[in-house]
NUMI-446016 format. One line per field, with one value per atom (N, C-alpha, C): residue number from 1; x, y, z. Coordinates in Angstrom, 1 decimal. Layout:
! NUMI-446016
n: (NUM,...) $
X: (X,...) $
Y: (Y,...) $
Z: (Z,...) $
END
This chain:
! NUMI-446016
n: (1,1,1,2,2,2,3,3,3,4,4,4,5,5,5,6,6,6,7,7,7,8,8,8,9,9,9,10,10,10,11,11,11,12,12,12,13,13,13,14,14,14,15,15,15,16,16,16,17,17,17,18,18,18,19,19,19,20,20,20,21,21,21,22,22,22,23,23,23,24,24,24,25,25,25,26,26,26,27,27,27,28,28,28,29,29,29,30,30,30,31,31,31,32,32,32,33,33,33,34,34,34,35,35,35,36,36,36,37,37,37,38,38,38,39,39,39,40,40,40,41,41,41,42,42,42,43,43,43,44,44,44,45,45,45,46,46,46,47,47,47,48,48,48,49,49,49,50,50,50,51,51,51,52,52,52,53,53,53,54,54,54,55,55,55,56,56,56,57,57,57,58,58,58,59,59,59,60,60,60,61,61,61,62,62,62,63,63,63,64,64,64,65,65,65,66,66,66,67,67,67,68,68,68,69,69,69,70,70,70,71,71,71,72,72,72,73,73,73,74,74,74,75,75,75,76,76,76,77,77,77,78,78,78,79,79,79,80,80,80,81,81,81,82,82,82,83,83,83,84,84,84,85,85,85,86,86,86,87,87,87,88,88,88,89,89,89,90,90,90,91,91,91,92,92,92,93,93,93,94,94,94,95,95,95,96,96,96,97,97,97,98,98,98,99,99,99,100,100,100,101,101,101,102,102,102,103,103,103,104,104,104,105,105,105,106,106,106,107,107,107,108,108,108,109,109,109,110,110,110,111,111,111,112,112,112,113,113,113,114,114,114,115,115,115,116,116,116,117,117,117,118,118,118,119,119,119,120,120,120,121,121,121,122,122,122,123,123,123,124,124,124,125,125,125,126,126,126,127,127,127,128,128,128,129,129,129,130,130,130,131,131,131,132,132,132,133,133,133,134,134,134,135,135,135,136,136,136,137,137,137,138,138,138,139,139,139,140,140,140,141,141,141,142,142,142,143,143,143,144,144,144,145,145,145,146,146,146,147,147,147,148,148,148,149,149,149,150,150,150,151,151,151,152,152,152,153,153,153,154,154,154,155,155,155,156,156,156,157,157,157,158,158,158,159,159,159,160,160,160,161,161,161,162,162,162,163,163,163,164,164,164,165,165,165,166,166,166,167,167,167,168,168,168,169,169,169,170,170,170,171,171,171,172,172,172,173,173,173,174,174,174,175,175,175,176,176,176,177,177,177,178,178,178,179,179,179,180,180,180,181,181,181,182,182,182,183,183,183,184,184,184,185,185,185,186,186,186,187,187,187,188,188,188,189,189,189,190,190,190,191,191,191,192,192,192,193,193,193,194,194,194,195,195,195,196,196,196,197,197,197,198,198,198,199,199,199,200,200,200,201,201,201,202,202,202,203,203,203,204,204,204,205,205,205,206,206,206,207,207,207,208,208,208,209,209,209,210,210,210,211,211,211,212,212,212,213,213,213,214,214,214,215,215,215,216,216,216,217,217,217,218,218,218,219,219,219,220,220,220,221,221,221,222,222,222,223,223,223,224,224,224,225,225,225,226,226,226,227,227,227,228,228,228,229,229,229,230,230,230,231,231,231,232,232,232,233,233,233,234,234,234,235,235,235,236,236,236,237,237,237,238,238,238,239,239,239,240,240,240,241,241,241,242,242,242,243,243,243,244,244,244,245,245,245,246,246,246,247,247,247,248,248,248,249,249,249,250,250,250,251,251,251,252,252,252,253,253,253,254,254,254,255,255,255,256,256,256,257,257,257,258,258,258,259,259,259,260,260,260,261,261,261,262,262,262,263,263,263,264,264,264,265,265,265,266,266,266,267,267,267,268,268,268,269,269,269,270,270,270,271,271,271,272,272,272,273,273,273,274,274,274,275,275,275,276,276,276,277,277,277,278,278,278,279,279,279,280,280,280,281,281,281,282,282,282,283,283,283,284,284,284,285,285,285,286,286,286,287,287,287,288,288,288,289,289,289,290,290,290,291,291,291,292,292,292,293,293,293,294,294,294,295,295,295,296,296,296,297,297,297,298,298,298) $
X: (53.8,53.7,52.8,53.2,52.4,51.6,50.3,49.4,49.1,49.4,49.3,48.3,47.1,46.1,46.3,46.1,46.3,45.6,45.3,44.8,46.0,45.8,46.9,47.3,46.4,46.7,47.4,47.5,48.2,49.2,49.9,50.9,51.9,52.1,53.0,54.5,55.2,56.6,57.5,58.4,59.4,60.8,61.5,62.9,63.9,63.3,64.1,64.4,65.4,65.6,64.3,64.0,62.8,62.9,62.7,62.6,61.1,60.6,59.2,58.8,57.8,57.2,55.9,55.7,54.5,53.6,52.3,51.4,50.1,49.1,47.9,48.0,48.7,49.0,47.8,46.8,45.6,46.0,45.7,46.1,47.4,48.3,49.7,50.2,50.1,50.5,52.1,52.5,54.0,54.8,54.2,55.0,55.1,54.1,54.2,55.2,55.1,56.0,57.4,57.7,59.1,59.6,58.7,59.1,59.4,58.5,58.6,59.9,60.1,61.3,62.6,62.6,63.8,64.0,62.9,63.0,63.5,63.0,63.5,64.9,65.4,66.8,67.8,67.2,68.1,68.6,67.9,68.3,67.8,66.9,66.3,64.8,64.2,62.8,62.0,61.1,60.3,58.9,58.4,57.0,56.4,55.1,54.3,53.3,53.2,52.2,51.2,49.9,48.9,47.6,46.5,45.3,44.2,43.2,42.1,41.1,41.1,40.3,41.1,40.8,41.5,41.2,42.2,41.9,40.9,41.0,40.2,38.7,38.4,37.0,36.4,37.2,36.7,36.6,37.5,37.4,36.3,35.6,34.5,34.9,36.1,36.6,36.2,35.9,35.5,34.7,34.0,33.3,34.4,34.0,35.0,35.1,35.5,35.8,37.3,37.8,39.2,39.5,40.8,41.2,41.6,41.9,42.3,41.8,41.3,40.8,42.1,41.9,43.0,43.5,42.6,43.1,43.8,43.4,44.2,45.6,45.7,47.0,47.9,47.3,48.1,48.6,47.8,48.2,49.4,49.2,50.3,51.6,51.4,52.6,53.4,52.6,53.3,54.0,53.4,54.1,55.4,55.4,56.6,57.8,57.4,58.4,58.4,57.3,57.1,56.8,57.5,57.3,56.2,55.9,54.9,54.0,52.7,51.7,51.1,51.4,50.9,49.7,48.5,47.2,46.6,46.7,46.2,44.8,44.0,42.6,42.5,41.8,41.7,40.3,40.1,38.8,38.8,37.7,37.7,38.7,38.9,39.9,41.3,41.6,42.9,43.1,42.1,42.2,42.7,42.6,43.0,44.4,45.1,46.5,47.4,48.2,49.2,50.4,51.3,52.5,53.4,53.5,54.3,53.7,52.4,51.7,51.9,51.8,52.0,53.4,54.3,55.7,55.9,55.4,55.6,54.8,53.6,52.6,52.7,53.1,53.1,54.5,55.3,56.5,57.6,57.7,58.8,58.6,57.4,57.3,57.7,57.4,57.8,59.3,59.9,61.4,62.1,61.7,62.3,63.8,64.6,66.0,66.0,65.0,64.9,63.4,63.0,61.7,61.7,60.8,60.6,59.3,59.2,58.0,58.1,56.9,56.8,57.0,57.3,57.7,56.4,55.2,54.0,53.5,54.3,53.8,53.6,52.4,52.1,51.5,51.6,51.0,50.6,49.8,49.3,48.1,47.5,46.2,46.5,45.7,45.8,47.0,47.7,48.8,50.0,50.1,51.1,52.6,52.7,54.0,54.4,55.7,56.2,57.5,58.2,59.4,60.5,60.6,61.6,61.5,60.2,60.0,60.4,60.0,60.4,61.9,62.7,64.1,64.7,64.0,64.5,64.6,63.9,63.8,64.3,64.2,64.5,65.4,66.0,66.7,65.5,65.4,64.2,64.7,64.2,64.5,63.2,63.2,62.1,62.2,61.2,61.2,60.4,61.0,60.3,59.1,58.1,56.9,57.3,56.7,57.1,56.2,56.7,55.9,56.0,54.9,54.9,54.3,55.1,54.6,54.3,55.1,54.9,53.6,53.0,51.8,52.2,52.0,52.3,51.5,52.1,51.4,50.8,49.5,48.8,47.6,47.1,45.9,44.7,44.7,43.7,43.5,44.6,44.6,44.0,44.4,44.0,42.5,42.0,40.6,39.8,40.3,39.6,39.6,40.7,40.8,39.8,39.7,38.8,37.4,37.0,35.7,35.3,36.4,36.1,36.2,36.5,36.6,37.9,38.9,40.2,41.1,40.8,41.4,42.9,43.2,44.5,45.5,45.0,45.8,45.9,44.8,44.9,45.9,45.9,46.9,48.3,48.6,49.9,50.5,49.6,50.0,50.0,49.1,49.0,50.2,50.6,51.6,50.9,49.6,48.8,47.3,46.5,45.1,44.4,43.3,42.5,41.7,41.7,41.1,40.1,39.0,38.0,37.7,37.2,36.8,35.4,34.7,33.4,32.9,31.7,31.1,30.0,30.0,29.1,27.7,26.7,25.3,24.4,23.2,22.2,21.6,21.4,20.8,19.4,19.0,17.7,17.8,19.0,19.1,18.9,18.9,18.7,19.8,21.0,22.2,22.1,21.7,21.6,20.6,19.5,18.5,19.0,20.0,20.6,21.8,22.1,23.3,24.5,24.4,25.5,25.4,25.6,25.5,26.5,26.1,27.0,27.1,28.3,28.5,28.2,27.2,26.8,27.6,28.3,29.2,28.6,28.7,28.4,29.7,30.1,31.4,31.6,32.8,33.1,33.9,33.9,34.6,34.0,34.2,33.7,34.7,34.8,35.8,35.3,36.3,36.0,35.3,34.1,33.2,33.6,33.8,34.2,33.0,33.3,32.3,31.4,30.1,29.2,29.6,29.6,30.0,30.4,30.8,31.2,32.7,33.4,34.9,35.3,36.6,37.2,38.2,38.4,39.3,39.5,39.9,40.1,39.4,38.9,38.3,39.2,39.4,40.2,39.3,39.3,38.5,39.0,38.9,39.3,40.7,41.6,43.0,43.0,42.0,42.0,42.0,42.5,42.4,41.7,40.6,39.9,39.5,39.5,39.0,37.6,37.3,35.9,35.4,34.1,33.4,32.8,33.0,32.5,31.6,30.4,29.4,29.2,29.3,29.0,27.8,26.6,25.5,24.2,23.1,21.7,20.9,21.6,21.0,19.6,19.7,18.5,17.5,18.0,17.1,16.0,16.3,15.4,15.7,14.6,14.7,15.6,15.5,16.4,16.4,17.7,17.9,18.1,17.9,18.1,19.6,20.4,21.8,22.6,23.8,24.6,25.2,25.3,25.9,27.0,27.8,28.9,28.6,28.5,28.2,29.4,29.8,31.0,30.6,30.8,30.6,31.9,32.2,33.5,33.4,34.4,34.4,34.6,33.7,33.8,33.8,32.9,32.7,31.2,30.7,29.3,29.0,30.0,29.7,29.1,28.5,27.9,29.0,29.0,30.0,29.4,28.1,27.4,28.1,28.3,28.9,30.4,31.0,32.5,32.9,34.1,34.7,35.6,35.4,36.2,36.9,38.0,38.7,38.5,38.3,38.2,39.1,39.9,40.8,40.2,40.1,39.6,40.8,40.7,41.8,41.5,40.4,40.0,38.5,38.1,36.7,36.3,35.2,34.7,33.7,32.6,31.6,30.7,29.8,28.8,27.7,27.1,25.8,24.7,23.9,22.8,21.5,20.4,19.2,19.1,18.5,18.3,16.8,16.4,15.0,14.5,15.3,14.9,16.0,15.7,16.7,17.6,17.0,17.9,19.0,18.6,19.6,20.7,20.3,21.2,22.1,21.6,22.4,23.4,23.0,23.9,25.1,24.8,25.9,26.8,26.2,27.1,28.0,27.5,28.4,29.5,29.3,30.4,31.4,30.8,31.7,32.6,31.9,32.7,33.8,33.5,34.5,35.7,35.4,36.4,37.3,36.7,37.5,38.4,37.8,38.6,39.8,39.6,40.6,41.6,41.3,42.2,43.1,42.5,43.2,44.0,45.2,46.1,45.6) $
Y: (0.2,-0.7,-0.1,-0.2,0.4,-0.7,-0.5,-1.5,-1.0,-1.8,-1.5,-2.4,-1.9,-2.6,-2.5,-3.6,-3.5,-4.7,-4.4,-5.5,-6.0,-7.1,-7.7,-6.8,-5.9,-5.1,-3.8,-3.5,-2.3,-2.5,-3.6,-3.9,-2.8,-2.3,-1.1,-1.5,-0.6,-0.9,-0.5,-1.3,-1.1,-1.1,-0.1,0.1,0.1,-0.4,-0.4,-1.8,-2.0,-3.4,-3.9,-5.1,-5.7,-7.2,-7.8,-9.2,-9.5,-10.5,-10.7,-12.1,-12.2,-13.5,-13.7,-14.9,-15.1,-16.2,-16.0,-17.0,-16.3,-17.1,-16.6,-16.3,-17.1,-16.8,-16.7,-17.6,-17.6,-18.0,-17.2,-17.5,-16.9,-16.7,-16.3,-17.1,-18.4,-19.3,-19.4,-20.3,-20.4,-20.7,-21.5,-21.8,-20.6,-19.8,-18.6,-17.6,-17.5,-16.6,-17.0,-18.3,-18.8,-18.3,-18.5,-18.1,-16.6,-15.8,-14.3,-13.9,-14.5,-14.2,-14.4,-15.5,-15.8,-14.7,-14.2,-13.1,-11.8,-11.6,-10.4,-10.5,-11.7,-11.9,-11.5,-11.3,-10.9,-9.5,-8.7,-7.4,-6.3,-6.7,-5.7,-5.5,-4.5,-4.3,-5.5,-6.0,-7.2,-6.8,-7.4,-7.3,-8.6,-8.7,-9.9,-9.6,-10.5,-10.4,-11.5,-11.1,-12.1,-11.6,-12.3,-12.0,-11.5,-10.8,-10.4,-11.5,-12.6,-13.8,-15.0,-16.1,-17.3,-17.9,-18.2,-18.8,-20.0,-20.8,-22.0,-21.6,-20.4,-20.0,-19.8,-19.1,-18.9,-20.2,-21.1,-22.4,-23.3,-22.8,-23.6,-24.7,-24.7,-25.8,-25.6,-24.4,-24.1,-22.8,-22.6,-21.4,-20.4,-19.1,-18.0,-17.8,-18.8,-18.7,-18.7,-17.8,-17.7,-17.5,-17.8,-17.6,-16.2,-15.5,-14.1,-13.2,-12.0,-11.1,-10.4,-9.6,-8.8,-7.8,-7.3,-6.3,-7.0,-8.3,-9.0,-9.3,-9.7,-10.0,-8.7,-7.6,-6.4,-6.0,-6.2,-6.0,-6.9,-8.2,-9.1,-8.9,-8.6,-8.4,-7.1,-6.1,-4.8,-5.1,-5.9,-6.2,-7.0,-7.8,-8.5,-7.7,-6.5,-5.7,-5.7,-6.2,-6.2,-4.8,-4.3,-2.9,-2.7,-3.8,-3.6,-4.8,-4.6,-5.6,-5.4,-6.2,-6.1,-7.0,-6.3,-7.0,-7.0,-8.2,-8.3,-8.7,-8.0,-8.4,-9.7,-10.7,-12.0,-12.2,-12.4,-12.6,-13.7,-13.9,-15.0,-14.8,-13.6,-13.3,-13.7,-13.4,-13.8,-15.3,-16.1,-17.5,-18.1,-17.3,-17.8,-17.4,-16.7,-16.2,-17.3,-17.5,-18.6,-18.2,-19.2,-19.0,-17.9,-17.9,-16.9,-15.5,-15.4,-14.1,-13.6,-14.5,-14.0,-13.5,-14.1,-13.7,-12.3,-12.2,-11.0,-9.8,-10.1,-9.0,-8.6,-9.5,-9.2,-9.2,-10.3,-10.4,-9.5,-9.5,-8.6,-7.2,-6.6,-5.2,-5.0,-5.9,-5.8,-5.9,-6.6,-6.6,-7.0,-8.1,-8.5,-9.0,-8.7,-9.2,-10.6,-11.1,-12.5,-12.7,-14.0,-14.4,-15.6,-15.6,-16.7,-17.3,-18.6,-19.4,-20.6,-21.2,-22.5,-23.6,-24.8,-25.9,-26.3,-26.0,-26.4,-25.2,-24.2,-23.0,-23.3,-22.9,-23.0,-21.7,-21.5,-20.3,-20.5,-19.6,-19.8,-20.7,-20.7,-21.5,-22.9,-23.5,-24.9,-25.2,-24.2,-24.4,-24.9,-24.5,-25.1,-24.6,-23.5,-23.0,-23.4,-23.6,-23.9,-23.2,-23.5,-22.8,-23.1,-24.3,-24.6,-23.7,-23.5,-22.7,-21.2,-20.8,-19.4,-19.2,-20.2,-20.1,-19.7,-19.9,-19.6,-18.0,-17.3,-15.9,-15.1,-15.7,-15.0,-15.9,-15.2,-15.9,-16.3,-17.6,-18.1,-19.0,-18.8,-19.7,-20.4,-21.7,-22.5,-22.9,-22.6,-22.8,-24.1,-25.1,-26.3,-26.1,-26.9,-26.9,-27.2,-26.6,-26.7,-27.7,-28.4,-29.3,-29.0,-29.3,-29.3,-30.6,-31.3,-32.6,-33.5,-33.5,-34.3,-34.0,-32.8,-32.4,-31.2,-31.4,-30.3,-29.1,-28.0,-26.7,-26.3,-26.2,-25.8,-25.0,-24.2,-23.4,-24.4,-25.4,-26.4,-27.1,-27.5,-28.2,-27.3,-26.0,-25.1,-24.8,-24.7,-24.6,-25.7,-26.9,-28.1,-28.1,-27.6,-27.5,-26.5,-25.3,-24.3,-24.8,-25.5,-26.0,-27.1,-27.7,-28.8,-28.2,-26.9,-26.3,-26.6,-27.1,-27.4,-26.2,-25.2,-24.0,-24.0,-24.8,-24.9,-25.5,-26.5,-27.1,-26.1,-25.4,-24.4,-23.3,-22.9,-21.8,-22.3,-23.6,-24.1,-23.9,-24.1,-24.0,-22.6,-21.8,-20.3,-19.5,-20.0,-19.2,-18.1,-18.2,-17.2,-17.8,-17.2,-17.7,-17.3,-18.1,-17.8,-16.5,-15.6,-14.3,-13.9,-13.3,-12.8,-11.3,-10.5,-9.2,-8.9,-8.0,-7.7,-6.4,-6.0,-4.8,-5.2,-4.5,-4.8,-4.3,-5.1,-4.7,-5.1,-4.5,-4.8,-6.2,-6.9,-8.3,-8.2,-9.3,-9.4,-8.9,-8.7,-8.2,-9.3,-10.6,-11.7,-11.8,-11.6,-11.7,-10.7,-9.5,-8.5,-8.8,-9.4,-9.8,-10.9,-11.7,-12.7,-12.1,-10.8,-10.2,-10.7,-11.1,-11.5,-10.8,-9.5,-8.8,-9.3,-9.3,-9.8,-8.8,-8.8,-8.0,-8.9,-8.6,-9.5,-9.0,-9.9,-9.5,-9.7,-8.7,-8.7,-8.8,-10.0,-10.2,-9.3,-8.8,-7.9,-8.7,-10.0,-10.8,-12.2,-13.0,-14.4,-15.3,-15.2,-16.0,-17.5,-18.4,-19.8,-19.8,-20.4,-20.3,-21.4,-21.1,-22.1,-23.0,-24.2,-25.1,-24.5,-24.8,-24.2,-24.7,-23.7,-24.0,-22.8,-23.0,-21.9,-21.9,-20.8,-20.7,-19.7,-19.9,-18.8,-18.1,-16.8,-16.1,-14.7,-13.8,-12.4,-11.5,-10.4,-9.4,-8.1,-7.5,-6.3,-5.2,-4.1,-2.9,-1.7,-0.5,0.7,0.6,0.0,-0.2,-1.0,-1.9,-2.7,-4.2,-5.0,-6.5,-7.0,-7.8,-8.3,-9.7,-10.5,-11.9,-11.9,-13.0,-13.1,-14.5,-14.7,-15.9,-15.7,-16.6,-16.4,-17.6,-17.2,-18.3,-18.2,-19.4,-19.6,-20.5,-20.0,-20.8,-20.1,-20.8,-20.3,-20.0,-19.9,-19.8,-20.5,-21.8,-22.7,-22.5,-21.9,-21.8,-20.8,-19.7,-18.6,-17.9,-17.6,-17.0,-17.7,-19.0,-19.8,-19.3,-19.2,-18.7,-19.8,-19.5,-20.5,-20.7,-19.7,-19.8,-19.3,-20.0,-19.6,-18.2,-17.5,-16.2,-16.2,-15.1,-15.1,-14.0,-14.3,-13.4,-13.4,-12.3,-12.2,-11.5,-12.3,-11.7,-11.3,-10.0,-9.5,-9.5,-10.2,-10.3,-9.0,-8.7,-7.5,-6.2,-6.2,-5.1,-4.9,-3.7,-3.5,-2.2,-1.8,-0.6,-0.9,0.0,-0.2,0.0,-1.0,-1.0,-1.0,-0.7,-0.7,0.2,-0.3,0.4,0.4,-0.3,-0.3,-1.7,-1.7,-2.9,-3.6,-4.8,-5.5,-6.8,-7.1,-8.4,-9.4,-10.6,-11.7,-12.8,-13.2,-14.4,-15.6,-16.7,-18.0,-18.7,-18.9,-19.7,-21.1,-21.5,-22.9,-23.1,-24.3,-24.8,-25.1,-24.6,-24.9,-26.0,-25.9,-26.9,-26.7,-27.7,-27.6,-26.6,-26.0,-25.3,-26.2,-26.0,-26.9,-26.1,-26.7,-26.1,-26.3,-25.4,-25.5,-25.4,-26.1,-26.2,-24.8,-23.9,-22.6,-21.6,-20.4,-19.3,-19.4,-19.8,-19.9,-21.0,-22.1,-23.1,-22.6,-21.8,-21.2,-20.3,-19.4,-18.5,-19.2,-20.3,-21.0,-21.6,-22.1,-22.6,-21.5,-20.3,-19.2,-18.8,-18.8,-18.4,-19.4,-20.7,-21.7,-21.4,-21.1,-20.8,-19.6,-18.6,-17.3,-17.6,-18.4,-18.7,-19.4,-20.3,-21.1,-20.2,-19.2,-18.2,-17.4,-16.9,-16.1,-16.8,-18.1,-18.8,-19.4,-19.5,-20.2,-19.2,-18.1,-17.1,-16.2,-15.8,-14.8,-13.4) $
Z: (40.3,39.1,38.1,36.8,35.7,35.1,34.9,34.3,32.8,31.9,30.5,29.8,29.5,28.8,27.3,26.6,25.1,24.4,23.1,22.2,21.4,20.8,20.0,18.8,18.4,17.2,17.7,19.0,19.4,20.6,20.5,21.5,21.6,22.9,23.0,22.7,22.1,21.7,23.0,23.2,24.3,23.8,24.3,23.9,25.1,26.3,27.5,27.9,28.8,29.4,30.0,29.7,30.3,30.3,31.5,31.6,31.7,30.9,30.8,31.2,32.0,32.5,31.8,31.2,30.4,31.1,31.1,31.7,32.2,32.6,33.1,34.6,35.3,36.7,37.6,37.4,38.2,39.6,40.6,42.0,42.4,41.5,41.8,43.0,42.8,43.9,44.0,44.9,45.2,43.9,43.0,41.8,40.9,40.8,40.0,40.7,42.0,42.8,42.6,42.6,42.4,41.0,40.0,38.6,38.6,39.1,39.0,39.8,41.0,41.8,41.0,40.2,39.4,38.4,37.8,36.9,37.6,38.8,39.5,39.9,40.1,40.4,39.3,38.1,37.0,37.1,37.9,38.2,37.3,36.4,35.4,35.8,35.2,35.4,34.9,35.7,35.3,34.9,33.8,33.4,33.4,33.8,33.7,32.6,31.6,30.6,30.7,30.9,31.1,30.3,30.5,29.8,30.7,30.2,31.1,31.2,30.4,30.5,30.3,31.0,30.8,29.4,28.6,27.3,27.4,28.4,28.6,28.6,29.2,29.2,27.9,27.0,25.6,24.8,25.2,24.5,25.0,26.0,26.6,27.5,28.0,28.8,30.3,30.7,32.1,32.1,33.2,33.5,33.9,33.8,34.1,35.6,36.3,37.7,38.0,38.7,38.9,40.4,40.8,42.2,42.5,41.4,41.6,40.5,40.9,39.9,39.3,38.3,37.7,38.8,39.6,40.6,41.7,42.1,43.0,42.5,41.3,40.7,40.7,40.4,40.4,41.7,42.8,44.1,44.5,44.3,44.7,43.9,42.6,41.8,42.2,42.5,42.9,44.2,45.1,46.4,46.2,45.1,44.8,44.2,43.6,43.0,41.5,40.9,39.4,39.0,37.9,37.5,36.4,35.7,34.6,34.6,34.5,34.2,32.8,31.9,30.5,30.5,30.3,30.4,29.0,28.3,27.0,26.9,26.1,26.0,25.2,25.7,25.0,24.6,23.3,22.7,21.7,20.9,20.0,18.8,18.5,17.4,17.9,19.2,19.7,19.7,19.9,19.9,18.6,17.5,16.2,15.9,16.8,16.5,16.5,15.5,15.5,16.3,16.6,17.4,16.8,15.4,14.8,14.9,14.7,14.9,16.3,17.3,18.7,18.9,18.3,18.5,17.8,16.5,15.7,16.2,16.7,17.0,18.5,19.3,20.8,21.3,21.2,21.9,21.3,20.0,19.4,19.7,19.7,20.1,21.5,22.4,23.8,24.0,23.1,23.0,24.3,24.9,26.2,26.0,26.9,26.9,27.3,28.1,28.5,28.9,28.7,28.9,29.9,30.9,31.9,31.7,31.6,31.5,32.3,32.7,33.3,32.3,32.8,31.9,31.0,31.5,30.7,29.9,29.7,28.9,27.5,26.9,25.5,25.0,23.7,23.2,21.7,21.2,19.8,19.7,18.5,18.3,18.6,19.5,19.8,20.7,21.2,22.0,21.2,20.0,19.1,19.4,20.1,20.5,21.9,22.1,23.4,23.7,24.8,25.2,24.2,23.6,22.7,21.4,21.0,19.8,20.1,21.3,21.7,21.7,22.0,22.1,20.7,19.6,18.3,18.2,19.0,18.9,20.1,21.3,22.5,23.4,24.4,25.5,26.5,26.6,27.4,28.5,29.8,30.9,31.3,31.3,31.7,33.1,33.9,35.4,35.6,36.3,36.5,37.5,37.3,38.2,39.6,40.6,42.0,42.7,43.7,44.5,46.0,46.7,48.2,48.7,49.5,50.0,48.8,47.8,46.6,45.8,46.1,45.4,44.5,43.2,42.2,42.5,42.6,42.8,41.5,41.4,40.2,40.6,39.7,39.9,39.9,39.1,39.1,40.4,41.0,42.3,43.4,43.3,44.4,44.2,43.0,42.8,43.4,43.2,43.7,45.3,45.9,47.3,47.9,47.2,47.7,47.6,46.5,46.3,47.3,47.8,48.8,50.2,50.4,51.7,52.4,51.7,52.3,52.3,53.1,53.0,53.5,54.4,54.9,53.9,53.1,52.1,50.9,50.6,49.6,49.9,51.2,51.6,51.5,51.7,51.6,50.1,49.2,47.8,47.3,47.8,47.5,48.1,49.3,50.1,50.9,51.0,51.8,51.8,52.6,52.6,51.3,51.0,49.9,50.2,49.2,49.5,48.4,48.9,47.9,48.4,47.5,47.9,47.3,48.0,47.6,48.3,47.8,48.3,49.4,50.5,51.6,51.2,51.1,50.7,51.8,51.8,52.8,52.6,53.7,53.7,54.4,55.0,55.6,57.1,57.6,59.0,60.0,59.6,60.5,61.5,61.1,62.0,63.1,62.8,63.8,64.9,64.4,65.4,66.4,65.9,66.8,67.5,67.4,68.0,67.3,66.0,65.2,63.8,63.8,62.6,61.5,60.3,59.2,58.1,57.5,56.3,55.1,54.3,53.2,52.0,51.3,50.3,48.9,48.1,46.7,46.0,45.5,44.9,43.7,43.6,42.4,41.3,41.5,40.5,40.5,39.5,39.5,40.1,41.4,42.1,42.2,42.3,42.7,44.0,44.0,45.2,46.2,47.5,48.4,48.7,49.2,49.7,50.7,50.7,51.7,53.1,54.0,55.4,56.1,57.4,58.2,58.4,58.2,58.2,59.2,59.6,60.4,59.5,59.7,58.8,59.3,58.4,58.7,57.7,58.2,57.3,57.3,56.1,56.0,55.5,56.2,55.8,56.6,56.0,56.6,57.3,56.6,57.1,58.4,58.6,59.8,59.4,60.3,60.1,61.3,61.1,62.3,62.1,63.2,63.1,62.7,62.0,61.4,61.3,61.4,61.0,59.6,58.7,57.4,57.0,56.7,56.3,54.8,54.2,52.8,52.7,52.4,52.4,52.1,52.3,52.0,53.3,54.4,55.8,55.9,56.0,55.9,57.1,58.2,59.3,59.1,58.4,58.2,56.9,56.1,54.8,53.9,53.7,52.9,51.5,50.9,49.6,48.6,47.3,46.3,46.0,46.2,45.9,47.1,47.4,48.5,48.4,49.5,49.5,50.6,50.7,51.6,52.6,53.9,55.0,56.0,56.4,57.3,58.6,59.7,61.0,61.5,61.7,62.2,63.7,64.3,65.8,66.5,67.5,68.3,67.5,66.5,65.6,65.3,65.5,65.3,64.5,63.7,62.9,61.5,60.8,59.5,58.4,57.5,56.4,55.0,55.0,53.7,52.7,51.5,50.4,50.4,51.4,51.4,50.9,50.3,49.9,51.0,51.2,52.2,51.5,52.1,51.7,52.8,52.4,53.4,53.1,54.1,54.0,54.7,53.9,54.5,55.1,56.4,57.1,57.2,57.8,57.9,58.0,57.7,57.8,59.2,59.7,61.1,61.0,60.2,60.2,59.0,58.8,57.8,58.1,57.1,57.3,57.5,58.5,58.8,59.3,59.1,59.7,61.2,61.9,63.4,63.7,64.8,65.1,65.6,66.0,66.5,66.4,66.5,66.4,67.6,68.8,70.0,69.8,69.1,68.9,67.9,66.9,66.0,66.7,67.6,68.3,69.2,69.8,70.7,69.9,68.7,67.9,67.4,67.1,66.6,67.7,69.0,70.1,70.2,70.0,70.0,68.9,67.7,66.5,66.8,67.4,67.7,68.7,69.7,70.7,70.1,69.2,68.5,67.7,67.0,66.2,67.1,68.2,69.1,69.7,70.0,70.7,69.7,68.4,67.5,66.7,66.3,65.5,66.4,65.8,66.6,66.3) $
END
């Protein structure tokens, strides 16, 4: 897949067949996947056009926390068979672009033979443009919002589930476990003293942060996939922190991973983070957690 970064003033011109999907696609959840698959079914090269920042962030409606980084999106889109990722830089100037300017300065140079959007898609300053307006200029297919168990699949809903620690429900809407990636950095070494060494993650993106607690999941590194216990918290029993961090104990693994990037999938919530009266009590609980992970995950 080819990634094309551009600003609104230098949109790349396209003279080839192209089916274009428009949206921010945070999480690339099952609803997004359904839309993109319909575009792929057209039989032409598919491009996804999105932004490097959520417009809502610049509008001050939310902090810049997302379910997927740009790199995550690129990986998932390439796996789906998308040929082009058009990544438009979004800034305060772009916020002022009208619906007609967006069409003239962005969409017309891209020259799509067909455009796919969700039924809630809007564009232009104040969201003044919609699919009906786009149809004046292009062949447009509007894909209805998808539901699972009568729950609308939306990035907002998935963010709420992740923040509540409801990873199994989030996975249902995403079509896969919630994933974050980060660089393994040195911590205090407390886990190793308990015979539970952890990979301390320095996140490489402003991901939506899961609820504090202990989770079971998988860690991916060095082309390996391993069962893992994931702790999101301030480790209140020893060296308590002011802000929660993410520590990953990889089951039956004791090698050093400092400086390496790992991916972590959250499968399900095990328990709350709590203070223990002693390190022995903490270690006893960790042994129970580890046994649960070993016996539950395949």
